C-alpha positions in Angstrom: -21.2 9.5 18.4 -19.3 6.4 16.5 -15.8 7.8 16.8 -13.7 10.7 17.6 -9.8 11.3 16.6 -7.6 14.4 16.4 -9.1 14.7 13.3 -12.9 15.3 14.3 -15.6 13.2 15.0 -17.9 10.7 13.4 -21.5 10.9 14.1 -24.3 8.1 13.0 -27.3 10.1 11.4 -30.2 9.4 9.6 -31.0 10.9 5.9 -34.5 12.3 6.8 -35.3 12.7 2.9 -33.7 8.9 1.7 -34.3 7.2 5.4 -30.8 6.5 4.6 -28.2 5.7 7.7 -25.1 7.8 7.3 -22.3 9.2 8.6 -20.8 12.6 9.2 -17.5 13.7 10.2 -17.3 17.0 11.9 -14.0 18.5 12.1 -13.0 22.4 12.7 -12.5 23.9 9.8 -9.0 25.5 9.2 -8.7 28.5 6.2 -11.0 29.5 3.4 -10.3 26.9 1.0 -12.1 23.5 0.6 -10.4 20.6 2.6 -7.3 18.7 0.9 -10.1 15.6 2.3 -12.6 17.2 0.4 -10.9 17.1 -2.8 -9.4 13.7 -2.5 -12.4 12.2 -1.7 -14.1 14.0 -4.9 -11.6 12.6 -6.9 -12.5 9.0 -5.5 -16.2 9.1 -5.9 -16.4 6.4 -8.3 -13.9 4.0 -6.9 -16.0 1.1 -5.3 -13.1 0.5 -2.8 -13.8 4.0 -1.0 -16.3 4.5 1.4 -18.5 7.0 -0.7 -18.7 10.8 0.5 -22.4 11.8 -0.2 -22.8 15.5 0.8 -20.3 18.1 2.5 -21.4 21.2 4.3 -20.5 24.0 6.7 -22.0 25.2 9.8 -21.2 27.2 12.5 -20.0 26.6 16.3 -21.3 28.2 18.8 -18.1 29.6 19.4 -18.3 31.1 15.9 -15.9 29.1 14.2 -16.6 27.3 10.7 -16.9 23.3 11.1 -16.9 20.8 7.9 -19.4 18.3 7.8 -18.8 15.3 5.5 -22.1 13.3 4.8 -20.7 9.5 4.1 -22.7 6.3 3.2 -23.0 4.4 6.7 -20.8 1.1 7.2 -21.7 -1.3 10.2 -18.0 -1.9 11.1 -15.0 0.1 11.1 -11.1 -1.6 10.5 -9.9 0.0 14.1 -13.4 -2.9 15.2 -11.9 -5.3 13.6 -8.5 -5.4 14.9 -10.2 -4.5 18.3 -12.1 -7.7 18.3 -9.4 -9.8 17.3 -7.0 -8.4 19.7 -9.8 -9.6 22.2 -10.0 -13.0 21.3 -6.2 -13.3 21.2 -6.1 -14.3 17.4 -5.1 -12.7 14.5 -6.7 -11.6 11.8 -7.2 -14.3 8.8 -4.8 -13.5 5.8 -8.1 -13.3 3.4 -9.5 -10.9 5.5 -6.3 -8.3 5.5 -6.3 -9.0 1.3 -9.7 -8.1 1.4 -9.3 -4.5 3.7 -5.7 -3.8 1.4 -7.9 -3.9 -1.8 
């Protein structure tokens, strides 16, 4: 598992067809409609500054609840890791790095 939060869990996985490392975000599905997260990511699919959504599929948990699984391109680091790394070193994040994340 890469991370977790109130919005679900993210796992590192291997796409057996493409042999590509991916990230899978699993969240419990609420209702019968496609999630807003999917709708937004689908609209932003051609934006170079957004992590690319590769696929979406649904599965059932052991207790019968529907789970939404969104497959993303895999990123080796994330903003939380960058922040924690700088906090440990008691350093500020360089303004150039902040600008890059803001873009």
